[in-house]
C-alpha positions in Angstrom: -57.1 27.5 -52.2 -56.3 30.9 -50.6 -58.2 33.4 -49.1 -57.7 36.1 -52.4 -58.7 33.2 -53.9 -62.0 32.5 -52.5 -65.6 33.9 -53.5 -66.3 36.7 -51.6 -69.6 35.0 -51.2 -67.7 32.4 -49.6 -65.6 33.9 -48.1 -68.5 36.2 -45.7 -70.2 32.7 -44.8 -67.0 32.1 -43.6 -67.1 34.9 -41.2 -71.2 34.7 -40.4 -69.8 30.8 -39.2 -66.8 32.5 -36.8 -69.4 34.2 -35.3 -71.7 32.1 -34.1 -69.3 29.7 -32.8 -68.3 32.6 -30.4 -71.2 32.1 -29.8 -71.4 28.9 -28.4 -69.8 26.6 -26.0 -67.4 25.0 -28.0 -67.6 21.3 -25.9 -70.9 21.4 -25.4 -74.8 20.3 -28.0 -73.4 20.0 -31.6 -71.3 22.1 -31.5 -68.6 20.3 -29.3 -69.7 16.7 -31.2 -68.6 18.2 -34.6 -65.5 20.1 -32.6 -64.2 16.0 -31.3 -65.3 14.3 -34.1 -63.7 16.3 -37.0 -61.8 19.3 -36.3 -60.7 19.6 -39.1 -63.9 20.2 -41.2 -64.9 23.2 -38.6 -61.6 24.4 -40.1 -61.8 23.8 -43.3 -65.5 25.8 -43.0 -63.8 28.7 -40.9 -61.1 28.8 -43.4 -64.1 28.8 -46.5 -62.1 25.9 -48.3 -65.6 23.8 -47.5 -69.3 26.0 -47.3 -71.3 22.6 -44.6 -74.1 21.8 -45.6 -77.6 23.6 -44.2 -78.2 20.9 -41.5 -75.0 21.2 -39.9 -75.5 24.9 -39.9 -79.3 24.2 -38.7 -77.7 22.0 -35.4 -75.4 25.1 -34.4 -78.5 27.4 -35.0 -80.2 25.3 -32.7 -77.5 25.0 -30.2 -77.4 28.8 -30.3 -81.5 29.2 -29.7 -80.8 27.0 -26.6 -78.3 29.8 -25.5 -79.8 33.0 -25.9 -83.6 31.8 -26.6 -85.1 31.6 -29.5 -86.3 35.5 -30.0 -82.8 35.8 -29.8 -80.9 33.4 -32.2 -84.1 34.6 -34.8 -82.1 37.1 -37.0 -78.7 35.1 -36.8 -80.4 32.5 -38.3 -82.0 34.8 -40.8 -78.5 35.8 -41.8 -76.8 32.9 -41.6 -79.0 31.1 -44.4 -79.4 34.2 -46.2 -75.5 34.0 -46.5 -75.3 30.1 -47.0 -77.1 30.4 -49.6 -75.1 33.1 -51.6 -71.8 31.4 -50.5 -72.8 27.7 -51.8 -74.3 29.4 -55.1 -70.5 30.4 -55.5 -69.0 27.7 -54.6 -70.7 25.5 -57.1 -70.8 27.8 -59.7 -66.6 27.4 -59.9 -65.2 24.8 -62.5 -65.8 20.9 -61.4 -68.8 22.3 -59.2 -71.4 20.6 -61.4 -69.3 16.9 -61.3 -68.4 17.7 -57.7 -72.5 17.7 -56.5 -72.7 14.4 -58.8 -70.6 12.4 -57.1 -71.4 13.3 -53.6 -75.4 12.9 -54.4 -74.4 9.0 -55.5 -71.9 9.0 -52.2 -75.1 10.6 -49.6 -77.7 8.1 -51.5 -75.9 5.3 -50.7 -75.3 7.3 -46.8 -79.0 7.1 -46.8 -79.7 3.8 -47.7 -76.9 2.1 -45.2 -78.7 4.6 -42.3 -82.5 3.6 -43.0 -81.3 -0.3 -43.1 -79.3 0.4 -39.3 -82.6 2.0 -37.7 -84.8 -0.9 -38.7 -82.0 -3.5 -37.4 -82.1 -1.5 -34.1 -85.6 -0.6 -33.7 -86.6 -4.6 -34.5 -83.5 -5.2 -32.0 -85.3 -3.1 -29.3 -88.5 -4.9 -29.5 -86.9 -8.3 -28.7 -84.6 -6.7 -26.2 -84.9 -8.8 -22.8 -83.7 -6.2 -20.3 -83.8 -2.5 -19.6 -79.8 -1.5 -19.8 -80.1 -3.2 -23.1 -83.5 -1.3 -23.8 -81.3 1.5 -23.0 -78.3 1.1 -25.1 -80.6 0.7 -28.2 -82.7 3.2 -27.6 -79.5 5.8 -27.6 -77.9 3.9 -30.8 -81.5 4.1 -32.6 -81.9 7.8 -31.7 -78.2 8.2 -33.6 -79.7 6.4 -36.7 -82.7 8.5 -37.1 -80.5 11.2 -36.9 -78.1 9.3 -39.4 -81.0 9.0 -41.8 -82.4 12.2 -41.4 -79.1 14.5 -42.4 -78.6 11.8 -45.6 -81.8 13.0 -46.3 -81.5 16.2 -45.8 -78.8 16.4 -47.2 -80.0 14.5 -51.0 -81.9 16.7 -51.0 -79.8 19.7 -50.2 -77.5 18.4 -53.2 -80.1 17.8 -55.7 -80.9 21.5 -55.9 -78.3 22.9 -55.9 -77.2 20.3 -59.3 -81.2 21.9 -60.2 -79.7 25.3 -59.5 -76.9 25.1 -61.7 -78.4 23.4 -64.5 -81.7 25.9 -64.5 -78.8 28.4 -64.9 -77.1 26.9 -67.6 -80.4 27.8 -69.6 -81.5 30.3 -71.1 -85.0 31.9 -70.1 -87.5 31.6 -71.9 -88.0 33.8 -74.1 -84.5 34.7 -74.4 -82.7 36.3 -76.9 -79.1 36.2 -77.1 -77.2 39.2 -75.6 -80.1 39.2 -73.3 -79.1 39.7 -69.6 -80.7 36.1 -67.5 -82.3 36.6 -65.0 -80.3 36.4 -62.0 -83.4 34.4 -59.5 -82.2 31.1 -61.1 -78.6 31.0 -60.5 -80.5 31.2 -56.5 -81.2 27.4 -54.6 -84.9 27.6 -53.3 -84.9 27.5 -49.6 -85.2 23.9 -48.0 -88.9 22.0 -47.5 -89.0 19.4 -45.0 -85.8 20.0 -42.6 -85.7 19.4 -39.2 -86.2 21.8 -37.0 -82.8 23.4 -34.8 -82.3 21.5 -31.7 -80.0 19.9 -29.7 -78.8 16.9 -30.0 -82.3 14.1 -29.9 -83.2 13.3 -26.2 -82.9 9.8 -25.7 -84.2 7.9 -22.7 -82.6 7.7 -18.8 -79.5 7.3 -18.2 -78.6 8.8 -21.6 -74.1 9.7 -21.3 -73.2 13.0 -21.4 -70.4 12.6 -24.0 -70.4 13.5 -27.5 -71.6 10.8 -29.5 -69.2 8.5 -31.6 -70.1 9.6 -34.9 -68.6 8.1 -37.7 -65.7 9.7 -38.9 -66.3 11.3 -42.7 -64.1 11.1 -45.2 -63.0 14.8 -47.0 -62.2 18.5 -45.9 -65.3 19.2 -43.6 -66.6 14.9 -42.9 -68.9 15.6 -40.5 -70.3 17.8 -42.7 -70.5 16.5 -45.8 -69.2 20.0 -48.3 -68.4 19.9 -52.2 -64.9 18.6 -52.7 -62.1 21.4 -52.3 -61.5 22.9 -56.2 -58.3 22.0 -57.8 -59.0 23.8 -60.8 -61.0 23.4 -63.6 -61.4 19.1 -64.6 -61.2 18.3 -68.6 -63.1 15.6 -70.2 -61.9 13.6 -72.7 -63.5 12.4 -75.8 -65.2 9.6 -75.3 -62.5 6.4 -74.3 -63.3 4.5 -77.6 -62.2 0.8 -76.1 -63.7 -0.9 -73.1 -62.4 0.0 -69.9 -60.2 -2.7 -68.4 -62.7 -5.0 -66.3 -61.4 -5.4 -62.1 -60.7 -9.0 -61.7 -62.3 -10.7 -58.4 -60.7 -10.5 -55.4 -63.0 -12.0 -53.2 -65.5 -9.2 -53.1 -68.3 -9.2 -50.1 -71.3 -7.8 -49.6 -70.5 -4.0 -49.2 -72.3 -2.1 -46.1 -72.6 1.6 -46.6 -70.7 4.5 -49.1 -68.6 5.8 -47.3 -68.0 9.9 -48.0 -66.1 11.9 -50.3 -64.0 14.6 -50.2 -60.5 13.9 -48.8 -58.1 17.0 -49.0 -55.6 15.7 -51.4 -52.2 13.5 -48.7 -48.6 13.6 -49.8 -47.4 10.6 -51.6 -45.9 7.5 -49.5 -42.9 6.1 -50.7 -43.6 2.9 -53.3 -43.6 0.4 -50.7 -40.5 -2.6 -50.3 -40.9 -6.6 -50.2 -44.2 -6.7 -48.9 -45.5 -5.4 -52.7 -43.0 -7.1 -54.2 -43.5 -10.7 -52.8 -47.4 -10.4 -54.5 -47.2 -12.6 -57.8 -47.5 -10.9 -61.3 -50.9 -11.9 -62.0 -52.3 -9.6 -59.0 -49.6 -6.8 -59.6 -51.3 -6.5 -62.8 -54.9 -6.9 -61.8 -53.5 -4.4 -59.4 -52.5 -1.6 -62.2 -55.3 -2.1 -65.1 -58.0 -1.2 -61.9 -56.4 1.6 -61.1 -55.9 2.3 -64.5 -59.8 2.0 -65.0 -60.1 3.9 -62.4 -58.2 6.9 -63.7 -59.5 6.7 -66.5 -62.8 6.8 -65.2 -62.7 9.7 -63.1 -61.3 11.7 -65.8 -64.3 10.9 -68.1 -66.4 12.1 -65.4 -68.2 8.8 -64.7 -68.3 9.6 -60.8 -70.7 6.9 -59.9 -68.4 3.7 -62.0 -65.9 5.0 -59.6 -67.1 4.4 -57.0 -68.5 1.7 -57.6 -64.9 0.0 -58.6 -64.0 1.3 -55.2 -66.7 -0.3 -53.4 -65.9 -3.8 -55.4 -61.3 -3.5 -54.7 -62.3 -2.6 -51.4 -63.0 -6.3 -51.0 -59.8 -7.3 -52.6 -57.3 -9.3 -50.7 -55.2 -8.0 -48.0 -52.4 -8.3 -49.1 -53.1 -5.6 -52.4 -53.1 -2.8 -50.3 -49.6 -1.3 -49.9 -49.8 -1.8 -53.0 -53.0 -0.3 -54.6 -52.0 2.6 -51.5 -48.5 2.9 -53.6 -50.6 2.9 -56.9 -53.8 4.8 -56.8 -51.7 8.5 -55.4 -49.1 7.8 -58.2 -51.9 8.2 -60.6 -53.2 11.1 -58.7 -56.5 9.0 -57.4 -54.8 9.9 -53.4 -58.5 11.7 -52.8 -60.5 7.3 -53.9 -57.6 5.9 -51.8 -59.6 7.2 -49.0 -62.6 6.3 -50.0 -60.9 2.7 -50.3 -59.9 2.1 -47.1 -63.3 4.1 -45.7 -65.3 1.6 -47.3 -63.1 -1.4 -46.5 -63.5 -0.3 -42.8 -66.7 -2.8 -43.1 -64.5 -5.9 -43.4 -65.3 -7.9 -41.9 -62.9 -8.6 -38.2 -60.0 -11.2 -39.5 -59.5 -9.4 -42.5 -59.5 -5.7 -41.2 -56.6 -6.1 -38.8 -55.1 -7.9 -41.9 -55.1 -5.3 -44.4 -54.0 -2.9 -41.2 -51.0 -5.2 -40.8 -50.6 -5.4 -44.9 -50.5 -1.7 -45.0 -48.1 -1.2 -42.0 -45.3 -4.0 -42.3 -44.7 -2.5 -46.4 -44.2 1.5 -44.9 -48.2 2.9 -44.7 -48.1 3.3 -41.2 -50.9 5.9 -41.2 -53.2 4.1 -43.3 -52.7 0.9 -41.8 -53.6 2.9 -38.4 -56.9 4.8 -40.3 -58.3 1.9 -41.2 -58.3 0.8 -37.7 -59.4 3.6 -36.0 -62.4 3.3 -38.9 -63.0 0.1 -38.5 -63.9 -0.1 -34.7 -66.5 3.1 -35.5 -69.3 0.2 -35.8 -72.3 -0.9 -33.6 -70.6 -1.9 -30.3 -72.8 -4.9 -30.2 -70.6 -5.7 -33.2 -67.5 -5.5 -32.1 -68.0 -7.4 -28.6 -69.4 -10.4 -31.0 -66.4 -9.7 -33.9 -63.8 -10.6 -31.3 -65.5 -13.3 -29.7 -65.5 -15.4 -33.2 -61.6 -14.2 -33.4 -61.3 -15.4 -29.7 -62.6 -19.0 -31.3 -60.4 -19.0 -34.0 -57.2 -18.5 -31.5 -57.0 -15.5 -33.3 -55.8 -13.9 -30.4 -52.8 -11.5 -32.1 -55.8 -9.9 -34.0 -57.7 -9.3 -30.7 -55.7 -7.7 -29.4 -55.1 -4.9 -31.7 -58.9 -4.8 -32.6 -59.5 -3.9 -29.0 -56.4 -1.7 -29.0 -58.0 1.1 -31.6 -61.3 0.2 -30.0 -60.4 1.5 -26.5 -59.0 3.9 -27.7 -61.2 5.6 -30.4 -64.5 4.3 -28.7 -65.5 6.1 -25.4 -65.2 4.2 -22.2 -69.2 3.8 -22.2 -69.6 2.3 -25.5 -66.2 0.3 -24.7 -68.6 -1.7 -21.9 -71.6 -1.6 -24.5 -69.9 -4.1 -26.2 -69.3 -6.6 -23.1 -73.0 -7.7 -23.4 -72.5 -10.8 -25.8 -70.3 -12.0 -23.1 -69.1 -10.2 -20.2 -67.2 -12.7 -18.7 -65.5 -13.3 -21.9 -65.0 -9.4 -23.1 -64.6 -7.4 -20.0 -61.3 -8.5 -19.0 -60.4 -8.5 -23.0 -61.6 -5.0 -22.7 -60.0 -4.3 -19.9 -56.5 -5.4 -20.7 -56.9 -3.6 -23.5 -57.6 0.0 -21.7 -54.6 -0.9 -19.5 -52.4 -0.6 -22.9 -53.8 3.0 -23.9 -53.6 4.4 -19.7 -53.8 3.9 -16.7 -56.7 7.0 -16.5 -58.3 5.0 -19.1 -58.5 1.9 -17.6 -59.9 3.0 -14.9 -62.4 5.2 -16.8 -63.6 1.8 -18.6 -63.7 0.5 -15.3 -66.9 2.8 -13.8 -68.4 2.5 -17.3 -68.5 -1.3 -16.7 -70.1 -1.6 -13.7 -72.5 1.3 -14.5 -73.7 -0.1 -17.1 -73.6 -3.2 -14.8 -71.1 -5.9 -15.6 -68.2 -7.0 -13.3 -64.9 -4.9 -13.5 
């Protein structure tokens, strides 16, 4: 959407956000985290293509208060809140806004449950920690898990309020006389309640890393922000589907872990894959084509929850099907759903994750293969360590190299060092070999991080 097409309220808030960021240290606090982890999402919000959820704005206002004092930041916070409220109301009122909000809420509810499960698991692990280094690392992860859960909860509540505001707007006020002016107050979302106070990153016990924490990548324009998908025009809802949708074929599904974020921008369709796809059997091809058609019809009918459930299902299909899925989903105009599928598949066990990346790369989908690896290694450090040990025990040395190459590129040296805790004698040399393959600088950064963590490099 061009600048000229933006609702005036959205454009005004984007200008406000730009002014806020100009007053902040771009490399520090939450502002630094957002810029490092999702520069594209930050630019989308500054351009007005997306409106960030309030918790993101709240964190930036916390940075402002930390720099200029609470009294100095208060007037700016009041202005930002008023402009944000107007911007989301205008953004949601566009054609297709209600459906987009419902889709986002479905995904955020899953994210909330995943964060709660991770928080509980870390709390149990912390209770049984045997060393100070292990306890400190777990406390840091736990602080971020609690932040993830708080943000997901706040976003669910915000999305519900925005949906309720749209529903209330569409209903005539009590005693309404046709043709009379509607109640303008119905257009305004209510103020949020019970949100966390603005502030810098959550406090953690010393020693704590000073580098920005590796947040899970978010799919979509403002991935970190959870903004509603960019509207591409009116959504045509066809008549009710008379015949049943084709059922997806089972394909080795596992238990999904954590719904991913929604709202990726449309990608340029890639060329149809070559020999790697053609090697699929007729039954596999038929399953893929039927499932893509089912997904297309679910989206067309506005059945977003069922569509997302189907994506979770096929994320656990055999990796050999992924190249054909990539080609057919993009050909069907489902590039955003393909990105969701990649993010769901990033939770696959390490060996299947590498196999999926290999299949995509071999078929010419190199960027997809790299993306699934980047997203797949953004999981707790101890889990990466255990995965590498499992692959090594099974003689899967090539998979170990592929996984660790992506891991040391994406994660900070401090995080990479924590993954060695499961078996330092086995994991430290593997991590260092991977870091040496990236660059001398990354190698020596990891050497230092391993020594700080108490491991001999």
